ROSE-4610 file (N, C-alpha, C; in Angstrom, 1 decimal, always signed):
// ROSE-4610
residu = [M/M/M/A/A/A/K/K/K/D/D/D/N/N/N/S/S/S/F/F/F/D/D/D/I/I/I/V/V/V/S/S/S/E/E/E/M/M/M/N/N/N/L/L/L/E/E/E/E/E/E/V/V/V/K/K/K/N/N/N/A/A/A/I/I/I/Q/Q/Q/I/I/I/A/A/A/E/E/E/K/K/K/E/E/E/I/I/I/L/L/L/N/N/N/R/R/R/Y/Y/Y/D/D/D/F/F/F/K/K/K/G/G/G/S/S/S/K/K/K/S/S/S/E/E/E/M/M/M/S/S/S/L/L/L/D/D/D/N/N/N/G/G/G/D/D/D/L/L/L/V/V/V/L/L/L/I/I/I/S/S/S/D/D/D/D/D/D/D/D/D/Y/Y/Y/K/K/K/L/L/L/E/E/E/Q/Q/Q/L/L/L/K/K/K/D/D/D/V/V/V/L/L/L/I/I/I/T/T/T/K/K/K/L/L/L/I/I/I/K/K/K/R/R/R/G/G/G/V/V/V/P/P/P/T/T/T/K/K/K/N/N/N/L/L/L/D/D/D/Y/Y/Y/Q/Q/Q/K/K/K/V/V/V/E/E/E/G/G/G/A/A/A/L/L/L/G/G/G/G/G/G/T/T/T/V/V/V/R/R/R/Q/Q/Q/R/R/R/V/V/V/K/K/K/L/L/L/K/K/K/S/S/S/G/G/G/I/I/I/D/D/D/K/K/K/D/D/D/D/D/D/A/A/A/K/K/K/K/K/K/I/I/I/N/N/N/N/N/N/A/A/A/I/I/I/K/K/K/E/E/E/S/S/S/K/K/K/L/L/L/K/K/K/V/V/V/K/K/K/S/S/S/Q/Q/Q/I/I/I/Q/Q/Q/D/D/D/D/D/D/Q/Q/Q/I/I/I/R/R/R/V/V/V/T/T/T/G/G/G/K/K/K/S/S/S/R/R/R/D/D/D/D/D/D/L/L/L/Q/Q/Q/A/A/A/V/V/V/M/M/M/Q/Q/Q/L/L/L/V/V/V/R/R/R/D/D/D/L/L/L/E/E/E/L/L/L/S/S/S/V/V/V/D/D/D/A/A/A/Q/Q/Q/F/F/F/T/T/T/N/N/N/F/F/F/R/R/R]
num = [1/1/1/2/2/2/3/3/3/4/4/4/5/5/5/6/6/6/7/7/7/8/8/8/9/9/9/10/10/10/11/11/11/12/12/12/13/13/13/14/14/14/15/15/15/16/16/16/17/17/17/18/18/18/19/19/19/20/20/20/21/21/21/22/22/22/23/23/23/24/24/24/25/25/25/26/26/26/27/27/27/28/28/28/29/29/29/30/30/30/31/31/31/32/32/32/33/33/33/34/34/34/35/35/35/36/36/36/37/37/37/38/38/38/39/39/39/40/40/40/41/41/41/42/42/42/43/43/43/44/44/44/45/45/45/46/46/46/47/47/47/48/48/48/49/49/49/50/50/50/51/51/51/52/52/52/53/53/53/54/54/54/55/55/55/56/56/56/57/57/57/58/58/58/59/59/59/60/60/60/61/61/61/62/62/62/63/63/63/64/64/64/65/65/65/66/66/66/67/67/67/68/68/68/69/69/69/70/70/70/71/71/71/72/72/72/73/73/73/74/74/74/75/75/75/76/76/76/77/77/77/78/78/78/79/79/79/80/80/80/81/81/81/82/82/82/83/83/83/84/84/84/85/85/85/86/86/86/87/87/87/88/88/88/89/89/89/90/90/90/91/91/91/92/92/92/93/93/93/94/94/94/95/95/95/96/96/96/97/97/97/98/98/98/99/99/99/100/100/100/101/101/101/102/102/102/103/103/103/104/104/104/105/105/105/106/106/106/107/107/107/108/108/108/109/109/109/110/110/110/111/111/111/112/112/112/113/113/113/114/114/114/115/115/115/116/116/116/117/117/117/118/118/118/119/119/119/120/120/120/121/121/121/122/122/122/123/123/123/124/124/124/125/125/125/126/126/126/127/127/127/128/128/128/129/129/129/130/130/130/131/131/131/132/132/132/133/133/133/134/134/134/135/135/135/136/136/136/137/137/137/138/138/138/139/139/139/140/140/140/141/141/141/142/142/142/143/143/143/144/144/144/145/145/145/146/146/146/147/147/147/148/148/148/149/149/149/150/150/150/151/151/151/152/152/152/153/153/153/154/154/154/155/155/155/156/156/156/157/157/157/158/158/158/159/159/159/160/160/160/161/161/161/162/162/162/163/163/163]
x = [+29.7/+28.7/+28.2/+28.1/+27.8/+26.3/+26.0/+24.6/+24.0/+22.8/+22.1/+21.8/+22.0/+21.5/+20.2/+19.4/+18.1/+17.7/+16.7/+16.0/+14.6/+13.7/+12.4/+12.2/+11.5/+11.1/+9.6/+9.4/+8.0/+7.7/+6.4/+6.0/+5.1/+5.5/+4.8/+4.6/+3.5/+3.2/+3.2/+4.0/+4.0/+2.8/+1.7/+0.6/+0.8/+1.7/+2.1/+2.7/+3.6/+4.3/+3.3/+2.3/+1.2/+0.4/+0.1/-0.7/+0.1/+1.4/+2.3/+2.3/+2.5/+2.5/+1.2/+0.1/-1.2/-1.3/-0.9/-0.9/-0.1/+1.1/+2.0/+1.5/+0.9/+0.3/-0.9/-1.7/-2.9/-2.4/-1.3/-0.8/-0.3/+0.3/+0.8/-0.4/-1.5/-2.7/-3.3/-3.4/-4.0/-3.2/-1.9/-1.1/-0.9/-1.3/-1.1/-2.2/-1.7/-2.6/-3.7/-3.2/-4.2/-5.2/-5.1/-6.1/-7.0/-6.8/-7.6/-9.0/-9.9/-11.3/-11.8/-10.9/-11.4/-11.7/-12.5/-12.9/-12.0/-10.7/-9.7/-9.4/-9.5/-9.1/-8.7/-7.9/-7.5/-7.6/-7.9/-8.1/-7.8/-7.6/-7.4/-8.7/-9.3/-10.6/-10.5/-10.5/-10.5/-9.3/-8.1/-6.9/-6.8/-7.7/-7.7/-7.5/-6.8/-6.8/-8.0/-8.6/-9.7/-9.3/-9.3/-8.9/-10.2/-10.5/-11.7/-11.2/-11.7/-11.3/-12.5/-12.3/-13.3/-13.5/-12.4/-12.5/-11.3/-11.2/-10.1/-8.8/-8.7/-7.4/-6.8/-7.7/-7.3/-7.0/-7.7/-7.5/-6.1/-5.7/-4.3/-3.3/-3.5/-2.6/-2.5/-3.6/-3.7/-2.8/-3.0/-2.2/-0.7/-0.3/+1.1/+1.7/+0.9/+1.4/+1.6/+0.6/+0.6/+1.8/+2.0/+3.0/+4.4/+4.6/+5.9/+6.1/+5.1/+5.2/+5.4/+4.8/+5.0/+6.4/+6.9/+8.3/+9.3/+9.1/+10.0/+9.9/+8.8/+8.6/+9.1/+9.5/+10.0/+8.9/+7.7/+6.6/+6.7/+6.6/+6.7/+5.4/+5.5/+4.4/+3.9/+4.7/+4.3/+3.2/+3.0/+2.0/+0.6/+0.5/-0.8/-1.6/-2.8/-3.7/-4.8/-4.8/-5.8/-7.0/-8.2/-9.5/-10.0/-11.1/-11.6/-12.2/-12.1/-12.6/-14.2/-14.8/-16.3/-16.8/-18.0/-18.6/-19.0/-18.9/-19.3/-20.3/-20.7/-21.6/-21.0/-21.9/-21.5/-20.7/-20.8/-20.1/-18.6/-18.2/-16.8/-16.5/-15.2/-14.9/-14.1/-14.2/-13.6/-12.8/-11.7/-10.9/-10.4/-10.7/-10.1/-8.8/-7.9/-6.5/-6.3/-6.3/-6.0/-4.5/-4.2/-2.8/-2.5/-1.7/-1.4/-0.3/-0.5/+0.5/+0.6/+1.8/+2.0/+2.2/+2.9/+3.2/+2.1/+1.5/+0.4/+1.0/+0.1/+0.6/+1.3/+0.9/+1.5/+3.0/+3.2/+4.5/+5.4/+4.8/+5.5/+6.0/+5.2/+5.6/+6.7/+6.6/+7.6/+8.9/+8.9/+10.2/+10.7/+9.9/+10.4/+11.0/+10.3/+10.9/+12.2/+12.3/+13.5/+14.7/+14.4/+15.4/+15.9/+14.9/+15.3/+16.1/+15.7/+16.4/+17.8/+18.1/+19.4/+20.5/+20.1/+21.0/+21.9/+21.4/+22.1/+21.8/+22.7/+22.5/+21.7/+20.4/+19.5/+18.2/+17.4/+16.1/+15.1/+14.0/+13.0/+11.6/+10.8/+9.5/+8.5/+7.3/+6.3/+5.6/+5.5/+4.8/+3.8/+2.6/+1.4/+1.8/+2.0/+2.3/+3.8/+4.7/+6.1/+6.8/+8.1/+8.9/+10.2/+10.5/+11.7/+12.7/+13.9/+15.0/+16.1/+16.6/+17.7/+18.8/+20.0/+21.2/+22.4/+23.5/+24.7/+25.5/+25.6/+26.4/+25.7/+26.2/+25.6/+25.7/+26.8/+26.9/+25.8/+25.4/+24.3/+23.0/+22.8/+21.6/+21.5/+22.7/+22.7/+22.5/+23.0/+22.7/+21.2/+20.5/+19.1/+18.4/+18.9/+18.3/+18.4/+19.5/+19.7/+18.8/+18.7/+17.8/+16.3/+15.9/+14.5/+14.3/+15.3/+15.2/+15.1/+15.7/+15.7/+14.4/+13.6/+12.4/+11.3/+10.4/+9.3/+8.1/+7.9/+6.8/+5.7/+4.5/+3.4/+3.5/+4.3/+4.5/+6.0/+6.3/+7.7/+8.1/+9.3/+9.8/+10.8/+10.7/+11.6/+12.2/+13.4/+14.1/+14.2/+13.7/+13.7/+14.3/+14.6/+14.9/+16.2/+17.2/+18.4/+19.2/+19.4/+20.2/+21.3]
y = [-35.8/-36.8/-37.3/-38.6/-39.2/-39.0/-38.8/-38.6/-40.0/-40.2/-41.5/-41.6/-42.7/-43.0/-43.7/-43.7/-44.3/-44.7/-45.6/-45.9/-46.4/-46.5/-46.9/-48.2/-49.2/-50.4/-50.2/-50.3/-50.0/-51.1/-51.1/-52.0/-51.2/-50.9/-50.0/-50.6/-50.2/-50.6/-49.4/-49.3/-48.2/-48.4/-47.7/-47.9/-47.5/-46.6/-46.2/-47.4/-48.1/-49.3/-50.4/-50.5/-51.5/-51.2/-50.0/-49.6/-49.9/-49.6/-49.8/-51.3/-52.1/-53.6/-54.1/-53.6/-54.0/-53.7/-52.5/-52.1/-53.0/-53.3/-54.2/-55.6/-56.1/-57.4/-57.5/-56.4/-56.4/-56.5/-55.8/-55.8/-57.2/-57.9/-59.3/-60.2/-60.0/-60.9/-60.7/-59.5/-59.3/-60.0/-60.2/-60.8/-62.3/-62.9/-64.3/-65.2/-66.3/-67.1/-67.8/-68.2/-68.9/-68.0/-66.7/-65.8/-65.2/-65.6/-65.1/-65.4/-64.4/-64.6/-64.8/-64.6/-64.8/-63.5/-63.5/-62.3/-62.0/-62.0/-61.8/-60.4/-59.8/-58.4/-58.3/-57.2/-56.9/-55.3/-54.9/-53.5/-53.2/-51.9/-51.4/-50.7/-51.2/-50.7/-50.4/-49.2/-48.8/-49.4/-49.4/-49.9/-51.4/-52.1/-53.5/-53.9/-55.0/-55.5/-56.4/-56.3/-57.2/-57.9/-59.3/-60.1/-60.8/-60.8/-61.4/-62.3/-63.5/-64.4/-65.4/-66.2/-67.2/-68.3/-68.9/-70.0/-69.9/-70.9/-70.9/-71.1/-71.9/-72.1/-70.8/-70.1/-68.8/-67.8/-67.8/-66.9/-67.1/-68.4/-68.7/-68.2/-68.4/-67.9/-66.3/-65.7/-64.2/-63.8/-64.5/-64.2/-64.3/-65.4/-65.6/-64.5/-64.1/-63.0/-61.7/-61.4/-60.2/-60.3/-61.4/-61.5/-61.3/-61.9/-61.6/-60.2/-59.5/-58.1/-57.2/-57.6/-56.9/-57.1/-58.3/-58.6/-57.7/-57.7/-56.9/-55.4/-54.9/-53.5/-53.2/-54.3/-54.1/-54.0/-54.5/-54.4/-55.7/-55.6/-56.9/-57.7/-58.9/-59.8/-60.4/-60.3/-60.8/-60.0/-58.8/-57.9/-58.1/-59.1/-59.4/-60.4/-60.0/-60.9/-61.3/-62.6/-63.1/-63.5/-63.0/-63.3/-64.5/-65.1/-66.3/-65.9/-67.0/-66.8/-66.9/-66.0/-66.0/-65.9/-66.4/-66.3/-64.9/-64.5/-63.2/-63.3/-62.2/-62.2/-62.9/-63.5/-64.0/-65.3/-66.0/-67.3/-67.1/-65.9/-65.7/-65.8/-65.8/-65.9/-64.6/-64.2/-62.9/-63.2/-62.5/-62.7/-61.3/-60.9/-59.6/-59.9/-59.0/-59.1/-57.8/-57.9/-56.7/-56.4/-55.1/-54.7/-54.2/-55.0/-54.7/-53.7/-52.7/-51.7/-51.4/-51.3/-51.1/-52.4/-52.3/-53.5/-53.6/-54.8/-55.0/-55.2/-55.3/-55.3/-56.6/-57.8/-59.1/-59.1/-58.6/-58.5/-57.5/-56.4/-55.4/-56.0/-56.7/-57.3/-58.4/-59.1/-60.1/-59.5/-58.4/-57.6/-57.1/-56.4/-55.9/-56.9/-58.1/-59.2/-59.7/-59.8/-60.3/-59.3/-58.1/-57.0/-57.1/-57.2/-57.3/-58.6/-59.7/-60.9/-61.0/-60.1/-60.1/-59.5/-58.7/-58.1/-57.0/-56.5/-55.4/-54.1/-53.2/-51.9/-50.9/-51.3/-50.4/-50.3/-49.3/-49.1/-49.2/-49.9/-49.9/-49.5/-48.8/-48.4/-48.4/-48.9/-49.0/-47.7/-47.2/-45.9/-46.2/-46.4/-46.7/-48.0/-47.8/-49.0/-49.1/-48.5/-48.6/-48.7/-49.1/-49.2/-48.4/-47.6/-46.8/-47.4/-47.6/-48.3/-47.2/-47.0/-46.0/-46.7/-46.2/-46.7/-45.9/-46.0/-45.2/-45.8/-47.1/-47.8/-48.1/-47.7/-48.1/-49.6/-50.2/-51.6/-52.4/-51.9/-52.5/-52.4/-51.2/-50.9/-51.9/-52.1/-53.0/-54.4/-54.8/-56.1/-56.3/-55.2/-55.3/-55.5/-54.8/-54.9/-56.4/-57.0/-58.4/-59.3/-59.0/-59.8/-59.7/-58.5/-58.4/-59.1/-59.0/-59.7/-61.2/-61.8/-63.2/-63.7/-62.7/-63.1/-63.5/-64.4/-64.8/-63.9/-62.9/-61.9/-62.1/-61.6/-61.7/-60.7/-59.7/-58.6/-58.4/-57.8/-57.5/-56.2/-56.3/-55.1/-54.3/-53.0/-52.1/-51.2/-50.7/-49.8/-48.4/-47.4/-46.1/-45.1/-43.9/-42.8/-43.2/-43.8/-44.2/-42.9/-42.6/-41.4/-41.7]
z = [-12.3/-12.2/-13.5/-13.7/-15.0/-15.3/-16.5/-16.9/-17.2/-16.8/-17.1/-18.6/-19.2/-20.5/-20.5/-21.5/-21.5/-22.9/-23.0/-24.2/-23.9/-24.9/-24.7/-25.4/-24.8/-25.5/-25.9/-27.2/-27.8/-28.7/-29.2/-30.2/-31.1/-32.3/-33.2/-34.5/-35.2/-36.5/-37.4/-38.4/-39.3/-40.3/-40.2/-41.0/-42.5/-42.7/-44.1/-44.8/-44.1/-44.7/-44.9/-44.0/-44.1/-45.4/-45.6/-46.8/-48.1/-48.0/-49.2/-49.5/-48.4/-48.6/-49.2/-48.7/-49.3/-50.8/-51.1/-52.6/-53.4/-52.9/-53.7/-53.8/-52.7/-52.7/-53.6/-53.7/-54.6/-56.0/-56.3/-57.7/-58.1/-57.1/-57.4/-57.6/-56.8/-56.9/-58.2/-58.7/-60.0/-61.2/-61.0/-62.0/-61.8/-60.7/-60.4/-61.1/-61.7/-62.4/-61.5/-60.3/-59.4/-58.8/-59.0/-58.5/-59.7/-60.9/-62.0/-61.8/-61.9/-61.8/-60.3/-59.4/-58.0/-57.4/-56.3/-55.6/-54.4/-54.6/-53.5/-53.4/-52.2/-52.0/-50.5/-50.3/-48.9/-48.8/-47.5/-47.3/-45.8/-45.6/-44.2/-43.8/-42.7/-42.2/-40.7/-40.3/-38.9/-38.2/-38.8/-38.2/-38.2/-38.9/-39.0/-40.5/-40.7/-42.1/-42.3/-43.5/-43.8/-45.1/-45.0/-46.1/-46.6/-47.9/-48.4/-49.6/-49.7/-50.8/-51.0/-52.1/-52.5/-51.5/-51.0/-50.0/-49.1/-48.2/-47.2/-47.8/-48.9/-49.5/-50.1/-50.8/-51.4/-50.4/-49.3/-48.2/-47.6/-47.4/-47.0/-47.9/-49.2/-50.3/-50.2/-50.0/-49.8/-48.7/-47.5/-46.3/-46.6/-47.3/-47.6/-48.4/-49.5/-50.3/-49.5/-48.6/-47.8/-46.8/-46.2/-45.2/-45.8/-47.0/-47.6/-48.0/-48.4/-48.7/-47.4/-46.3/-45.0/-44.5/-44.7/-44.2/-45.1/-46.4/-47.2/-46.9/-46.4/-46.0/-44.6/-43.8/-42.5/-41.4/-41.7/-40.7/-39.9/-38.6/-37.8/-37.9/-38.4/-38.6/-37.3/-36.2/-34.9/-34.3/-34.8/-34.3/-35.0/-35.8/-36.5/-35.7/-35.3/-34.5/-35.4/-35.9/-36.8/-36.0/-36.5/-35.9/-36.7/-36.3/-36.9/-38.3/-39.2/-40.5/-40.5/-41.2/-41.2/-42.6/-42.9/-44.2/-44.5/-45.8/-46.3/-47.4/-48.0/-49.1/-50.3/-51.1/-52.4/-52.2/-51.1/-51.0/-50.7/-50.3/-50.0/-48.5/-48.1/-46.7/-46.4/-45.1/-44.7/-43.4/-43.2/-42.0/-41.6/-40.4/-39.9/-39.2/-39.4/-38.8/-38.0/-36.7/-35.8/-35.8/-36.0/-35.9/-34.5/-33.8/-32.4/-32.3/-31.5/-31.3/-29.8/-29.3/-27.9/-27.2/-26.1/-25.3/-24.2/-24.2/-23.2/-21.8/-20.8/-19.4/-19.1/-19.7/-19.4/-20.0/-21.2/-21.8/-21.0/-20.6/-19.9/-18.5/-17.8/-16.6/-16.8/-17.9/-18.3/-18.5/-19.3/-19.6/-18.3/-17.5/-16.2/-15.3/-15.2/-14.3/-14.9/-16.2/-16.8/-16.5/-16.6/-16.4/-14.9/-14.0/-12.5/-12.2/-12.8/-12.6/-13.2/-14.2/-14.8/-13.9/-12.9/-12.0/-12.6/-13.8/-14.4/-13.6/-13.7/-12.9/-13.8/-14.0/-14.8/-14.0/-14.4/-13.8/-15.0/-14.8/-15.8/-15.2/-16.0/-15.5/-16.7/-16.4/-17.4/-17.6/-18.8/-19.1/-20.2/-19.8/-20.7/-21.5/-22.8/-23.6/-24.1/-23.3/-23.5/-22.2/-22.3/-21.1/-21.2/-20.2/-20.3/-19.4/-20.0/-19.3/-19.1/-17.9/-17.7/-16.9/-17.2/-16.5/-16.9/-16.1/-16.3/-17.5/-17.6/-18.6/-19.8/-21.0/-22.3/-22.5/-22.0/-22.2/-21.5/-20.3/-19.6/-20.4/-21.0/-21.7/-23.0/-23.6/-24.7/-24.3/-23.1/-22.6/-22.4/-21.9/-21.7/-23.1/-24.1/-25.4/-25.9/-25.7/-26.1/-25.3/-24.0/-23.2/-23.7/-24.0/-24.5/-25.8/-26.7/-28.0/-27.8/-26.8/-26.5/-25.9/-25.3/-24.6/-25.6/-25.2/-26.0/-25.7/-26.6/-26.3/-27.4/-27.1/-28.1/-29.1/-29.0/-30.0/-30.3/-31.3/-31.7/-30.9/-30.3/-29.5/-30.3/-30.3/-31.0/-29.9/-30.2/-29.2/-29.8/-29.1/-29.7/-28.6/-29.0/-28.1/-27.3/-27.9/-27.3/-27.0/-25.7/-25.4/-24.4]
């Protein structure tokens, strides 16, 4: 009797890599000419990124620097949820960025429906904020992986625990 193979579809943010990207971005901001004398900073606060800068233009530049560093560190930028820009002390602007982790119910249903419609011989079940996919054929499981990569999801999907 053949043993079932399985993998998990997850969406995770590596906070250590986010911290590293913030440190590298802060070093670059200190050395950039267009940020000389500005009050631009970024920090991690209760699992959220907090970006502070002089004005909206510099805030956008700050985001660009941070995003390039996050991409280089392999952090999915699709999992960043930008909140509205608000005024802060000293005439600066602040923006909170929520770090989304886990697959929400809407995306989980979308993935489950796509797997069922594909008519592949696999089973999928939602387990909290991840989805477990099992099947006898590894080729079918890899076809499911490709199917999930092609879906338009609100978060970046990773595949773990492939057995």
